[in-house]
A tleap script that builds the chain and sets N, CA, C and O, in Angstrom:
source leaprc.protein.ff14SB
mol = sequence {
  NMET PHE HIE GLY ILE ASP PRO ARG SER PRO
  ILE PRO LEU TYR VAL GLN ILE ALA GLU ARG
  VAL ARG LEU ALA ILE ALA THR GLY THR LEU
  GLY SER ALA ALA PRO LEU PRO SER VAL ARG
  GLN LEU ALA ALA GLU LEU ARG ILE ASN PRO
  ALA THR VAL ILE GLN ALA TYR ARG ASP LEU
  GLU ALA GLN GLY PHE VAL GLU ILE ARG HIE
  GLY ALA GLY THR PHE VAL ARG GLU LEU ALA
  PRO GLY ARG ARG ALA ARG GLU ARG SER GLN
  GLN ALA VAL ALA LEU VAL ARG LYS LEU LEU
  ALA GLU ALA ARG ARG SER GLY VAL SER LEU
  ALA GLU LEU GLN ARG ALA LEU GLU THR GLU
  LEU GLY ALA LYS THR CTHR
}
set mol.1.N position { 0.872 -1.227 0.131 }
set mol.1.CA position { 0.067 0.026 0.012 }
set mol.1.C position { 0.794 1.190 0.008 }
set mol.1.O position { 0.302 2.223 -0.445 }
set mol.2.N position { 2.110 1.144 0.539 }
set mol.2.CA position { 2.857 2.417 0.731 }
set mol.2.C position { 3.992 2.511 -0.183 }
set mol.2.O position { 4.849 3.382 -0.035 }
set mol.3.N position { 4.037 1.508 -1.273 }
set mol.3.CA position { 5.082 1.627 -2.334 }
set mol.3.C position { 4.841 2.821 -3.176 }
set mol.3.O position { 3.724 3.198 -3.532 }
set mol.4.N position { 5.910 3.361 -3.457 }
set mol.4.CA position { 5.816 4.609 -4.324 }
set mol.4.C position { 5.804 5.885 -3.510 }
set mol.4.O position { 5.787 6.948 -4.130 }
set mol.5.N position { 5.812 5.893 -2.274 }
set mol.5.CA position { 5.978 7.107 -1.587 }
set mol.5.C position { 7.256 7.718 -1.824 }
set mol.5.O position { 8.328 7.132 -1.677 }
set mol.6.N position { 7.104 9.043 -2.235 }
set mol.6.CA position { 8.370 9.655 -2.922 }
set mol.6.C position { 8.778 10.884 -2.091 }
set mol.6.O position { 8.102 11.904 -1.961 }
set mol.7.N position { 10.090 10.615 -1.498 }
set mol.7.CA position { 10.472 11.742 -0.630 }
set mol.7.C position { 10.795 13.042 -1.447 }
set mol.7.O position { 10.716 14.137 -0.889 }
set mol.8.N position { 11.151 12.933 -2.733 }
set mol.8.CA position { 11.384 14.056 -3.560 }
set mol.8.C position { 10.225 14.795 -4.132 }
set mol.8.O position { 10.398 15.820 -4.790 }
set mol.9.N position { 8.977 14.268 -3.882 }
set mol.9.CA position { 7.753 14.922 -4.367 }
set mol.9.C position { 7.524 16.170 -3.688 }
set mol.9.O position { 7.954 16.339 -2.547 }
set mol.10.N position { 6.882 17.052 -4.301 }
set mol.10.CA position { 6.569 18.270 -3.680 }
set mol.10.C position { 5.351 18.188 -2.683 }
set mol.10.O position { 5.002 19.120 -1.959 }
set mol.11.N position { 4.744 16.933 -2.742 }
set mol.11.CA position { 3.699 16.705 -1.781 }
set mol.11.C position { 4.480 16.036 -0.520 }
set mol.11.O position { 5.299 15.118 -0.569 }
set mol.12.N position { 4.020 16.723 0.592 }
set mol.12.CA position { 4.643 16.162 1.932 }
set mol.12.C position { 4.478 14.789 2.138 }
set mol.12.O position { 3.421 14.269 1.782 }
set mol.13.N position { 5.379 14.110 2.668 }
set mol.13.CA position { 5.259 12.688 2.951 }
set mol.13.C position { 4.111 12.271 3.820 }
set mol.13.O position { 3.528 11.208 3.609 }
set mol.14.N position { 3.750 13.130 4.852 }
set mol.14.CA position { 2.612 12.738 5.634 }
set mol.14.C position { 1.280 12.796 4.643 }
set mol.14.O position { 0.336 12.025 4.815 }
set mol.15.N position { 1.299 13.595 3.795 }
set mol.15.CA position { 0.018 13.766 2.876 }
set mol.15.C position { -0.140 12.630 1.869 }
set mol.15.O position { -1.220 12.147 1.531 }
set mol.16.N position { 1.140 12.238 1.403 }
set mol.16.CA position { 1.187 10.918 0.538 }
set mol.16.C position { 0.661 9.789 1.405 }
set mol.16.O position { -0.195 9.044 0.928 }
set mol.17.N position { 1.096 9.607 2.614 }
set mol.17.CA position { 0.841 8.389 3.438 }
set mol.17.C position { -0.567 8.421 3.643 }
set mol.17.O position { -1.178 7.365 3.478 }
set mol.18.N position { -1.295 9.622 4.032 }
set mol.18.CA position { -2.739 9.637 4.341 }
set mol.18.C position { -3.482 9.434 3.068 }
set mol.18.O position { -4.542 8.817 3.166 }
set mol.19.N position { -3.111 9.848 1.882 }
set mol.19.CA position { -3.692 9.643 0.675 }
set mol.19.C position { -3.825 8.105 0.328 }
set mol.19.O position { -4.839 7.553 -0.102 }
set mol.20.N position { -2.701 7.570 0.578 }
set mol.20.CA position { -2.657 5.970 0.411 }
set mol.20.C position { -3.629 5.333 1.293 }
set mol.20.O position { -4.291 4.388 0.863 }
set mol.21.N position { -3.772 5.739 2.430 }
set mol.21.CA position { -4.661 5.047 3.512 }
set mol.21.C position { -6.202 5.320 3.036 }
set mol.21.O position { -6.990 4.387 2.880 }
set mol.22.N position { -6.545 6.646 2.827 }
set mol.22.CA position { -7.814 6.927 2.436 }
set mol.22.C position { -8.272 6.273 1.133 }
set mol.22.O position { -9.442 5.933 0.960 }
set mol.23.N position { -7.197 6.088 0.116 }
set mol.23.CA position { -7.721 5.228 -1.008 }
set mol.23.C position { -7.824 3.707 -0.608 }
set mol.23.O position { -8.705 2.999 -1.097 }
set mol.24.N position { -7.048 3.301 0.151 }
set mol.24.CA position { -7.268 1.815 0.523 }
set mol.24.C position { -8.616 1.687 1.361 }
set mol.24.O position { -9.288 0.662 1.248 }
set mol.25.N position { -8.971 2.613 2.112 }
set mol.25.CA position { -10.232 2.599 2.909 }
set mol.25.C position { -11.346 2.719 1.863 }
set mol.25.O position { -12.248 1.881 1.885 }
set mol.26.N position { -11.350 3.654 0.991 }
set mol.26.CA position { -12.376 4.015 -0.035 }
set mol.26.C position { -12.639 2.785 -0.899 }
set mol.26.O position { -13.789 2.532 -1.256 }
set mol.27.N position { -11.567 1.982 -1.261 }
set mol.27.CA position { -11.756 0.903 -2.231 }
set mol.27.C position { -12.037 -0.287 -1.541 }
set mol.27.O position { -12.311 -1.309 -2.171 }
set mol.28.N position { -11.995 -0.264 -0.224 }
set mol.28.CA position { -12.394 -1.668 0.665 }
set mol.28.C position { -11.073 -2.391 0.856 }
set mol.28.O position { -11.053 -3.367 1.605 }
set mol.29.N position { -9.974 -1.994 0.243 }
set mol.29.CA position { -8.602 -2.827 0.703 }
set mol.29.C position { -8.517 -2.938 2.111 }
set mol.29.O position { -8.342 -4.019 2.673 }
set mol.30.N position { -8.647 -1.755 2.756 }
set mol.30.CA position { -8.615 -1.655 4.338 }
set mol.30.C position { -9.987 -1.682 4.773 }
set mol.30.O position { -10.719 -0.768 4.392 }
set mol.31.N position { -10.485 -2.661 5.572 }
set mol.31.CA position { -11.875 -2.701 6.010 }
set mol.31.C position { -11.974 -2.145 7.400 }
set mol.31.O position { -10.970 -1.829 8.039 }
set mol.32.N position { -13.121 -2.036 7.833 }
set mol.32.CA position { -13.411 -1.538 9.124 }
set mol.32.C position { -12.694 -2.323 10.260 }
set mol.32.O position { -12.770 -3.550 10.320 }
set mol.33.N position { -11.978 -1.562 11.181 }
set mol.33.CA position { -11.310 -2.082 12.331 }
set mol.33.C position { -9.967 -2.834 11.837 }
set mol.33.O position { -9.360 -3.563 12.620 }
set mol.34.N position { -9.576 -2.655 10.665 }
set mol.34.CA position { -8.376 -3.147 10.080 }
set mol.34.C position { -7.140 -2.314 10.871 }
set mol.34.O position { -7.197 -1.087 10.948 }
set mol.35.N position { -6.126 -3.001 11.396 }
set mol.35.CA position { -5.065 -2.210 11.990 }
set mol.35.C position { -4.200 -1.640 10.853 }
set mol.35.O position { -3.973 -2.292 9.833 }
set mol.36.N position { -3.709 -0.353 11.072 }
set mol.36.CA position { -2.634 0.148 10.340 }
set mol.36.C position { -1.306 -0.328 10.782 }
set mol.36.O position { -1.225 -0.852 11.893 }
set mol.37.N position { -0.347 -0.217 10.103 }
set mol.37.CA position { 1.063 -0.515 10.626 }
set mol.37.C position { 1.455 0.453 11.862 }
set mol.37.O position { 1.014 1.595 11.985 }
set mol.38.N position { 2.204 -0.074 12.612 }
set mol.38.CA position { 2.552 0.805 13.883 }
set mol.38.C position { 3.478 1.938 13.290 }
set mol.38.O position { 4.151 1.805 12.268 }
set mol.39.N position { 3.414 3.106 14.099 }
set mol.39.CA position { 4.272 4.169 13.586 }
set mol.39.C position { 5.701 3.877 13.388 }
set mol.39.O position { 6.327 4.301 12.417 }
set mol.40.N position { 6.265 3.068 14.418 }
set mol.40.CA position { 7.701 2.721 14.289 }
set mol.40.C position { 7.823 1.728 13.074 }
set mol.40.O position { 8.759 1.911 12.297 }
set mol.41.N position { 6.980 0.728 12.859 }
set mol.41.CA position { 7.115 -0.294 11.737 }
set mol.41.C position { 7.150 0.625 10.315 }
set mol.41.O position { 8.043 0.447 9.487 }
set mol.42.N position { 6.167 1.547 10.141 }
set mol.42.CA position { 5.845 2.211 8.900 }
set mol.42.C position { 7.109 3.309 8.670 }
set mol.42.O position { 7.692 3.435 7.593 }
set mol.43.N position { 7.386 4.001 9.769 }
set mol.43.CA position { 8.688 4.748 9.741 }
set mol.43.C position { 9.889 4.025 9.320 }
set mol.43.O position { 10.640 4.589 8.524 }
set mol.44.N position { 10.153 2.931 9.719 }
set mol.44.CA position { 11.283 2.076 9.629 }
set mol.44.C position { 11.244 1.617 7.847 }
set mol.44.O position { 12.155 1.752 7.031 }
set mol.45.N position { 9.978 1.097 7.650 }
set mol.45.CA position { 9.838 0.666 6.308 }
set mol.45.C position { 10.074 1.756 5.185 }
set mol.45.O position { 10.607 1.484 4.109 }
set mol.46.N position { 9.637 2.981 5.529 }
set mol.46.CA position { 9.703 4.058 4.510 }
set mol.46.C position { 10.943 4.697 4.873 }
set mol.46.O position { 11.268 5.555 4.052 }
set mol.47.N position { 11.732 4.557 5.825 }
set mol.47.CA position { 12.924 5.133 6.220 }
set mol.47.C position { 12.691 6.735 6.423 }
set mol.47.O position { 13.398 7.608 5.920 }
set mol.48.N position { 11.660 6.926 7.184 }
set mol.48.CA position { 11.290 8.385 7.504 }
set mol.48.C position { 11.254 8.586 8.972 }
set mol.48.O position { 11.378 7.636 9.745 }
set mol.49.N position { 11.091 9.785 9.361 }
set mol.49.CA position { 10.971 10.191 10.676 }
set mol.49.C position { 9.629 9.684 11.208 }
set mol.49.O position { 8.625 9.772 10.502 }
set mol.50.N position { 9.583 9.120 12.523 }
set mol.50.CA position { 8.227 8.654 13.132 }
set mol.50.C position { 7.288 9.757 13.147 }
set mol.50.O position { 6.097 9.468 13.028 }
set mol.51.N position { 7.649 11.074 13.282 }
set mol.51.CA position { 6.862 12.088 13.457 }
set mol.51.C position { 5.855 12.351 12.194 }
set mol.51.O position { 4.709 12.795 12.264 }
set mol.52.N position { 6.588 11.957 11.001 }
set mol.52.CA position { 5.740 12.111 9.732 }
set mol.52.C position { 4.602 11.192 9.913 }
set mol.52.O position { 3.455 11.621 9.787 }
set mol.53.N position { 4.851 9.882 10.217 }
set mol.53.CA position { 3.774 8.919 10.289 }
set mol.53.C position { 2.788 9.374 11.268 }
set mol.53.O position { 1.606 9.232 10.952 }
set mol.54.N position { 3.087 9.937 12.492 }
set mol.54.CA position { 2.147 10.369 13.369 }
set mol.54.C position { 1.214 11.440 12.903 }
set mol.54.O position { 0.012 11.445 13.170 }
set mol.55.N position { 1.848 12.375 12.172 }
set mol.55.CA position { 1.077 13.498 11.462 }
set mol.55.C position { 0.050 12.936 10.535 }
set mol.55.O position { -1.106 13.359 10.507 }
set mol.56.N position { 0.554 11.859 9.688 }
set mol.56.CA position { -0.403 11.371 8.752 }
set mol.56.C position { -1.721 10.650 9.510 }
set mol.56.O position { -2.901 10.798 9.191 }
set mol.57.N position { -1.246 9.925 10.477 }
set mol.57.CA position { -2.469 9.289 11.298 }
set mol.57.C position { -3.255 10.121 12.018 }
set mol.57.O position { -4.458 9.885 12.133 }
set mol.58.N position { -2.658 11.214 12.601 }
set mol.58.CA position { -3.479 12.184 13.225 }
set mol.58.C position { -4.395 12.984 12.170 }
set mol.58.O position { -5.572 13.197 12.464 }
set mol.59.N position { -3.943 13.365 11.120 }
set mol.59.CA position { -4.873 13.824 10.093 }
set mol.59.C position { -5.957 12.894 9.664 }
set mol.59.O position { -7.123 13.272 9.557 }
set mol.60.N position { -5.565 11.671 9.418 }
set mol.60.CA position { -6.657 10.724 9.246 }
set mol.60.C position { -7.630 10.573 10.221 }
set mol.60.O position { -8.802 10.404 9.887 }
set mol.61.N position { -7.250 10.616 11.535 }
set mol.61.CA position { -8.193 10.554 12.698 }
set mol.61.C position { -9.133 11.787 12.631 }
set mol.61.O position { -10.355 11.668 12.722 }
set mol.62.N position { -8.478 13.025 12.460 }
set mol.62.CA position { -9.379 14.266 12.322 }
set mol.62.C position { -10.302 14.201 11.376 }
set mol.62.O position { -11.317 14.885 11.500 }
set mol.63.N position { -10.107 13.299 10.164 }
set mol.63.CA position { -10.871 13.480 9.175 }
set mol.63.C position { -11.985 12.259 9.240 }
set mol.63.O position { -12.847 12.088 8.378 }
set mol.64.N position { -11.818 11.482 10.362 }
set mol.64.CA position { -12.798 10.337 10.642 }
set mol.64.C position { -12.498 8.953 10.004 }
set mol.64.O position { -13.315 8.033 10.032 }
set mol.65.N position { -11.237 8.864 9.410 }
set mol.65.CA position { -11.037 7.647 8.724 }
set mol.65.C position { -10.255 6.473 9.630 }
set mol.65.O position { -10.196 5.285 9.311 }
set mol.66.N position { -9.728 7.010 10.707 }
set mol.66.CA position { -8.992 6.014 11.570 }
set mol.66.C position { -9.346 6.453 13.100 }
set mol.66.O position { -9.819 7.541 13.430 }
set mol.67.N position { -9.055 5.504 13.856 }
set mol.67.CA position { -9.156 5.586 15.366 }
set mol.67.C position { -7.797 5.370 15.990 }
set mol.67.O position { -7.181 4.329 15.758 }
set mol.68.N position { -7.332 6.262 16.730 }
set mol.68.CA position { -5.984 6.056 17.358 }
set mol.68.C position { -6.227 5.584 18.757 }
set mol.68.O position { -6.675 6.399 19.563 }
set mol.69.N position { -5.968 4.299 19.150 }
set mol.69.CA position { -6.012 3.881 20.456 }
set mol.69.C position { -4.686 3.661 21.133 }
set mol.69.O position { -3.914 2.743 20.855 }
set mol.70.N position { -4.487 4.610 22.072 }
set mol.70.CA position { -3.188 4.679 22.591 }
set mol.70.C position { -2.931 3.439 23.431 }
set mol.70.O position { -3.670 2.981 24.302 }
set mol.71.N position { -1.587 2.909 22.964 }
set mol.71.CA position { -1.206 1.668 23.573 }
set mol.71.C position { -1.528 0.400 22.653 }
set mol.71.O position { -0.812 -0.599 22.724 }
set mol.72.N position { -2.537 0.461 21.857 }
set mol.72.CA position { -3.183 -0.551 21.074 }
set mol.72.C position { -2.881 -0.517 19.555 }
set mol.72.O position { -2.815 -1.544 18.880 }
set mol.73.N position { -2.674 0.906 18.991 }
set mol.73.CA position { -2.616 1.090 17.604 }
set mol.73.C position { -3.524 1.898 16.998 }
set mol.73.O position { -4.351 2.485 17.696 }
set mol.74.N position { -3.509 2.052 15.612 }
set mol.74.CA position { -4.378 2.764 14.834 }
set mol.74.C position { -5.171 1.968 13.956 }
set mol.74.O position { -4.628 1.183 13.179 }
set mol.75.N position { -6.437 2.106 14.014 }
set mol.75.CA position { -7.404 1.226 13.356 }
set mol.75.C position { -8.447 1.938 12.482 }
set mol.75.O position { -8.896 3.024 12.851 }
set mol.76.N position { -8.838 1.378 11.363 }
set mol.76.CA position { -9.737 2.025 10.398 }
set mol.76.C position { -11.168 1.992 11.066 }
set mol.76.O position { -11.720 1.052 11.638 }
set mol.77.N position { -11.628 3.316 10.828 }
set mol.77.CA position { -13.112 3.425 11.381 }
set mol.77.C position { -14.120 2.902 10.258 }
set mol.77.O position { -13.783 2.848 9.075 }
set mol.78.N position { -15.331 2.537 10.699 }
set mol.78.CA position { -16.401 2.184 9.828 }
set mol.78.C position { -16.882 3.489 9.151 }
set mol.78.O position { -17.126 4.519 9.779 }
set mol.79.N position { -16.996 3.348 7.811 }
set mol.79.CA position { -17.409 4.591 7.073 }
set mol.79.C position { -18.774 4.331 6.508 }
set mol.79.O position { -18.991 3.233 5.995 }
set mol.80.N position { -19.733 5.265 6.557 }
set mol.80.CA position { -21.068 5.082 5.906 }
set mol.80.C position { -20.963 4.821 4.494 }
set mol.80.O position { -20.058 5.388 3.882 }
set mol.81.N position { -21.737 4.061 3.888 }
set mol.81.CA position { -21.696 3.697 2.474 }
set mol.81.C position { -21.605 4.925 1.571 }
set mol.81.O position { -20.878 4.906 0.579 }
set mol.82.N position { -22.286 5.921 1.880 }
set mol.82.CA position { -22.267 7.152 1.153 }
set mol.82.C position { -20.910 7.793 1.119 }
set mol.82.O position { -20.397 8.159 0.061 }
set mol.83.N position { -20.337 7.925 2.292 }
set mol.83.CA position { -19.112 8.511 2.454 }
set mol.83.C position { -17.920 7.743 1.661 }
set mol.83.O position { -17.077 8.338 0.990 }
set mol.84.N position { -17.965 6.513 1.813 }
set mol.84.CA position { -17.030 5.707 1.052 }
set mol.84.C position { -17.134 5.978 -0.438 }
set mol.84.O position { -16.094 6.202 -1.056 }
set mol.85.N position { -18.342 5.977 -1.085 }
set mol.85.CA position { -18.561 6.214 -2.344 }
set mol.85.C position { -18.017 7.704 -2.703 }
set mol.85.O position { -17.370 7.881 -3.735 }
set mol.86.N position { -18.288 8.694 -1.869 }
set mol.86.CA position { -17.854 10.084 -2.188 }
set mol.86.C position { -16.354 9.961 -2.155 }
set mol.86.O position { -15.750 10.457 -3.105 }
set mol.87.N position { -15.630 9.345 -1.154 }
set mol.87.CA position { -14.264 9.357 -1.162 }
set mol.87.C position { -13.693 8.630 -2.336 }
set mol.87.O position { -12.653 9.087 -2.810 }
set mol.88.N position { -14.292 7.427 -2.941 }
set mol.88.CA position { -13.808 6.836 -4.099 }
set mol.88.C position { -13.878 7.827 -5.287 }
set mol.88.O position { -12.935 7.938 -6.070 }
set mol.89.N position { -14.999 8.532 -5.399 }
set mol.89.CA position { -15.132 9.502 -6.478 }
set mol.89.C position { -14.038 10.600 -6.352 }
set mol.89.O position { -13.413 10.966 -7.347 }
set mol.90.N position { -13.840 11.059 -5.264 }
set mol.90.CA position { -12.666 12.190 -4.997 }
set mol.90.C position { -11.360 11.410 -5.301 }
set mol.90.O position { -10.496 12.085 -5.860 }
set mol.91.N position { -11.100 10.322 -5.080 }
set mol.91.CA position { -9.906 9.527 -5.363 }
set mol.91.C position { -9.880 9.511 -6.919 }
set mol.91.O position { -8.826 9.801 -7.485 }
set mol.92.N position { -10.861 9.223 -7.556 }
set mol.92.CA position { -10.899 9.026 -9.044 }
set mol.92.C position { -10.361 10.461 -9.697 }
set mol.92.O position { -9.427 10.567 -10.492 }
set mol.93.N position { -11.159 11.504 -9.181 }
set mol.93.CA position { -10.776 12.796 -9.649 }
set mol.93.C position { -9.156 13.069 -9.434 }
set mol.93.O position { -8.447 13.502 -10.343 }
set mol.94.N position { -8.751 12.810 -8.331 }
set mol.94.CA position { -7.232 12.871 -7.964 }
set mol.94.C position { -6.445 12.241 -9.030 }
set mol.94.O position { -5.502 12.786 -9.604 }
set mol.95.N position { -6.926 10.958 -9.280 }
set mol.95.CA position { -5.987 10.307 -10.181 }
set mol.95.C position { -6.042 10.735 -11.606 }
set mol.95.O position { -5.066 10.620 -12.347 }
set mol.96.N position { -7.164 11.221 -11.981 }
set mol.96.CA position { -7.214 11.729 -13.441 }
set mol.96.C position { -6.512 12.928 -13.318 }
set mol.96.O position { -5.857 13.141 -14.338 }
set mol.97.N position { -6.384 13.853 -12.410 }
set mol.97.CA position { -5.627 15.092 -12.288 }
set mol.97.C position { -4.222 14.730 -12.417 }
set mol.97.O position { -3.496 15.359 -13.187 }
set mol.98.N position { -3.783 13.743 -11.703 }
set mol.98.CA position { -2.392 13.368 -11.772 }
set mol.98.C position { -2.016 12.801 -13.149 }
set mol.98.O position { -0.961 13.170 -13.665 }
set mol.99.N position { -2.789 11.959 -13.747 }
set mol.99.CA position { -2.715 11.586 -15.204 }
set mol.99.C position { -2.541 12.821 -16.123 }
set mol.99.O position { -1.569 12.919 -16.872 }
set mol.100.N position { -3.419 13.670 -16.053 }
set mol.100.CA position { -3.354 14.673 -16.846 }
set mol.100.C position { -2.144 15.566 -16.699 }
set mol.100.O position { -1.646 16.091 -17.695 }
set mol.101.N position { -1.676 15.748 -15.529 }
set mol.101.CA position { -0.434 16.486 -15.181 }
set mol.101.C position { 0.737 15.834 -15.828 }
set mol.101.O position { 1.520 16.463 -16.540 }
set mol.102.N position { 0.848 14.537 -15.567 }
set mol.102.CA position { 1.801 13.772 -16.095 }
set mol.102.C position { 1.844 13.709 -17.618 }
set mol.102.O position { 2.912 13.742 -18.229 }
set mol.103.N position { 0.641 13.615 -18.223 }
set mol.103.CA position { 0.629 13.705 -19.833 }
set mol.103.C position { 1.309 14.935 -20.343 }
set mol.103.O position { 2.122 14.941 -21.267 }
set mol.104.N position { 0.837 16.162 -19.540 }
set mol.104.CA position { 1.334 17.590 -20.013 }
set mol.104.C position { 2.888 17.582 -19.793 }
set mol.104.O position { 3.625 18.158 -20.593 }
set mol.105.N position { 3.329 16.976 -18.789 }
set mol.105.CA position { 4.853 17.041 -18.573 }
set mol.105.C position { 5.627 16.373 -19.513 }
set mol.105.O position { 6.756 16.758 -19.816 }
set mol.106.N position { 4.954 15.149 -20.116 }
set mol.106.CA position { 5.459 14.271 -21.057 }
set mol.106.C position { 5.278 14.682 -22.451 }
set mol.106.O position { 5.900 14.152 -23.371 }
set mol.107.N position { 4.345 15.719 -22.622 }
set mol.107.CA position { 4.176 16.286 -23.965 }
set mol.107.C position { 3.122 15.456 -24.715 }
set mol.107.O position { 3.007 15.560 -25.936 }
set mol.108.N position { 2.364 14.644 -23.997 }
set mol.108.CA position { 1.205 13.863 -24.677 }
set mol.108.C position { -0.003 14.805 -24.875 }
set mol.108.O position { -0.326 15.555 -23.954 }
set mol.109.N position { -0.617 14.798 -25.930 }
set mol.109.CA position { -1.780 15.645 -26.193 }
set mol.109.C position { -2.836 14.939 -25.618 }
set mol.109.O position { -2.714 13.755 -25.303 }
set mol.110.N position { -4.103 15.723 -25.421 }
set mol.110.CA position { -5.233 15.150 -24.785 }
set mol.110.C position { -5.804 14.171 -25.747 }
set mol.110.O position { -6.372 13.185 -25.276 }
set mol.111.N position { -5.722 14.323 -27.076 }
set mol.111.CA position { -6.160 13.425 -28.032 }
set mol.111.C position { -5.495 12.172 -27.958 }
set mol.111.O position { -6.109 11.105 -27.994 }
set mol.112.N position { -4.159 12.272 -27.848 }
set mol.112.CA position { -3.457 10.956 -27.594 }
set mol.112.C position { -3.666 10.301 -26.427 }
set mol.112.O position { -3.567 9.075 -26.392 }
set mol.113.N position { -3.942 10.938 -25.466 }
set mol.113.CA position { -4.306 10.399 -24.077 }
set mol.113.C position { -5.717 9.772 -24.181 }
set mol.113.O position { -5.936 8.711 -23.595 }
set mol.114.N position { -6.605 10.335 -24.845 }
set mol.114.CA position { -7.967 9.787 -24.939 }
set mol.114.C position { -7.897 8.429 -25.785 }
set mol.114.O position { -8.481 7.398 -25.450 }
set mol.115.N position { -7.163 8.560 -26.838 }
set mol.115.CA position { -6.968 7.447 -27.678 }
set mol.115.C position { -6.561 6.234 -26.928 }
set mol.115.O position { -7.102 5.134 -27.045 }
set mol.116.N position { -5.550 6.523 -26.135 }
set mol.116.CA position { -4.783 5.455 -25.246 }
set mol.116.C position { -5.721 4.882 -24.245 }
set mol.116.O position { -5.791 3.673 -24.023 }
set mol.117.N position { -6.532 5.898 -23.571 }
set mol.117.CA position { -7.480 5.422 -22.698 }
set mol.117.C position { -8.630 4.497 -23.211 }
set mol.117.O position { -9.109 3.552 -22.584 }
set mol.118.N position { -9.028 4.964 -24.572 }
set mol.118.CA position { -10.126 4.086 -25.337 }
set mol.118.C position { -9.541 2.815 -25.495 }
set mol.118.O position { -10.200 1.825 -25.177 }
set mol.119.N position { -8.304 2.690 -25.977 }
set mol.119.CA position { -7.653 1.389 -26.416 }
set mol.119.C position { -7.615 0.509 -25.014 }
set mol.119.O position { -8.021 -0.650 -24.937 }
set mol.120.N position { -7.049 1.277 -23.910 }
set mol.120.CA position { -6.989 0.374 -22.669 }
set mol.120.C position { -8.387 -0.155 -22.277 }
set mol.120.O position { -8.550 -1.340 -21.988 }
set mol.121.N position { -9.379 0.736 -22.272 }
set mol.121.CA position { -10.742 0.454 -21.859 }
set mol.121.C position { -11.323 -0.613 -22.682 }
set mol.121.O position { -11.986 -1.514 -22.169 }
set mol.122.N position { -11.096 -0.538 -23.940 }
set mol.122.CA position { -11.635 -1.547 -24.881 }
set mol.122.C position { -10.966 -2.718 -24.794 }
set mol.122.O position { -11.625 -3.723 -25.062 }
set mol.123.N position { -9.726 -2.870 -24.463 }
set mol.123.CA position { -8.968 -4.015 -24.155 }
set mol.123.C position { -9.434 -4.740 -22.818 }
set mol.123.O position { -9.436 -5.957 -22.636 }
set mol.124.N position { -9.754 -3.944 -22.089 }
set mol.124.CA position { -10.309 -4.552 -20.628 }
set mol.124.C position { -11.711 -5.147 -20.735 }
set mol.124.O position { -12.023 -6.073 -19.987 }
set mol.125.N position { -12.583 -4.650 -21.643 }
set mol.125.CA position { -13.977 -5.012 -21.744 }
set mol.125.C position { -14.077 -6.121 -22.709 }
set mol.125.O position { -15.184 -6.652 -22.792 }
set mol.126.N position { -13.158 -6.557 -23.431 }
set mol.126.CA position { -13.326 -7.661 -24.372 }
set mol.126.C position { -12.778 -8.862 -23.884 }
set mol.126.O position { -12.839 -9.888 -24.561 }
savepdb mol mol.pdb
quit
């Protein structure tokens, strides 16, 4: 779930971590009451300061995605189906924005990108 966290990205590490967790919750990869890695474990895995993981987890708690149980760990909260659907929609928009930004950086035109998407979508449905 945390592969591809990029320390060179202009997006702060704690934001990248929180985004990955929100996506996993929205898609059902992380279900209700699922434990998140401990702060120490995730910080060691990503080779980052534990305070960065703490910030991500606190932000997720403030947003209602997780519950921090002192001494026990951090766990996914149950989300209402409507909220889960809204979060999936927001994640989809974010993915499209990232794709468009990367296409612009790479010099890929919108027409080329649209053809590639149609080709991929057609290949997946047949």
